[in-house]
C-alpha positions in Angstrom: -17.5 16.0 57.5 -19.0 13.5 55.1 -19.7 16.2 52.5 -16.0 17.2 52.6 -14.8 13.6 52.0 -17.1 13.1 49.0 -16.0 16.4 47.5 -12.3 15.4 48.1 -13.1 12.0 46.5 -14.7 13.7 43.5 -11.6 15.9 43.1 -9.3 12.9 43.1 -11.6 11.0 40.7 -11.5 14.0 38.3 -7.7 14.0 38.5 -7.6 10.4 37.6 -10.0 11.0 34.7 -7.7 13.7 33.4 -4.7 11.4 33.6 -6.7 8.6 31.9 -7.8 11.0 29.0 -4.2 12.1 28.6 -3.1 8.5 28.2 -5.8 7.9 25.7 -4.6 10.9 23.7 -1.0 9.6 23.8 -2.1 6.1 22.8 -4.1 7.6 19.8 -1.1 9.7 18.8 1.2 6.6 18.8 -1.4 4.6 16.8 -1.6 7.4 14.2 2.2 7.4 13.9 2.2 3.7 13.5 -0.5 3.9 10.8 1.5 6.6 8.9 4.7 4.5 9.0 2.8 1.5 7.8 1.3 3.4 5.0 4.7 4.8 4.0 6.2 1.3 4.0 3.4 -0.1 2.0 3.7 2.7 -0.6 7.4 2.1 -0.9 6.8 -1.6 -1.4 4.2 -0.9 -4.0 6.6 1.4 -5.8 9.2 -1.3 -5.9 6.7 -3.8 -7.1 5.5 -1.5 -9.9 9.1 -1.0 -11.0 9.7 -4.8 -11.0 6.5 -5.3 -13.0 7.6 -2.8 -15.6 10.9 -4.7 -16.1 8.8 -7.9 -16.3 6.8 -6.4 -19.2 10.0 -5.3 -21.0 11.4 -8.8 -20.7 8.1 -10.4 -21.8 7.9 -8.1 -24.8 11.5 -9.0 -25.8 10.7 -12.7 -25.4 7.5 -12.4 -27.4 9.3 -10.5 -30.2 12.0 -13.2 -30.4 9.3 -16.0 -30.3 7.3 -14.3 -33.1 10.4 -14.2 -35.3 11.0 -17.9 -34.6 7.4 -18.7 -35.2 7.4 -16.8 -38.5 10.3 -18.8 -39.9 8.7 -22.0 -38.6 11.2 -22.8 -35.8 8.5 -22.7 -33.1 5.2 -24.4 -32.5 1.9 -22.5 -32.2 1.5 -23.6 -28.5 4.9 -22.1 -27.6 4.1 -18.9 -29.4 0.7 -18.7 -27.6 2.4 -19.3 -24.3 4.7 -16.4 -24.9 1.8 -14.2 -25.9 -0.1 -15.2 -22.8 3.0 -14.4 -20.6 3.2 -10.9 -22.2 -0.5 -10.2 -21.5 -0.2 -11.5 -17.9 2.9 -9.2 -17.4 0.9 -6.2 -18.7 -2.0 -7.0 -16.4 0.2 -7.4 -13.4 1.8 -4.0 -14.2 -1.6 -2.3 -14.3 -2.5 -4.0 -11.0 0.8 -2.8 -9.4 0.3 0.7 -10.8 -3.2 1.1 -9.3 -2.1 -0.3 -6.0 0.8 2.2 -5.9 -1.6 5.1 -6.8 -3.9 4.0 -4.0 -1.2 3.8 -1.4 0.1 7.2 -2.4 -3.4 8.6 -2.0 -3.5 7.1 1.5 -0.3 9.0 2.3 -1.7 12.2 0.9 -4.7 11.8 3.2 -2.4 11.4 6.2 -0.5 14.5 5.1 -3.8 16.4 5.3 -4.1 17.0 1.6 -7.4 15.2 1.4 -8.3 12.8 -1.4 -8.0 14.2 -4.9 -8.1 12.2 -8.1 
């Protein structure tokens, strides 16, 4: 009698373990989906940031060209010209940072797609 109850209890415990493992698998699947959606949104944001930084460089280049012309004819002080030059350099650096951030985020998406990591 006691042996039968322990066997029955073991069977019930095994059934609960199976249900528990199924829930863990479902939870891991949902977490993976959330990670993929997060990676996609971050990549999209990085893409938009990169495009904005490229426009920033174009604007800074135009501003620096105009400032250089004004400086050449003596209508601008050296400090103002150097400030424009610094703004151009900063815009170029920010563009590079945004570019590498975008590439990294795309590599994360490729990894989630199962393509591995290739450079």
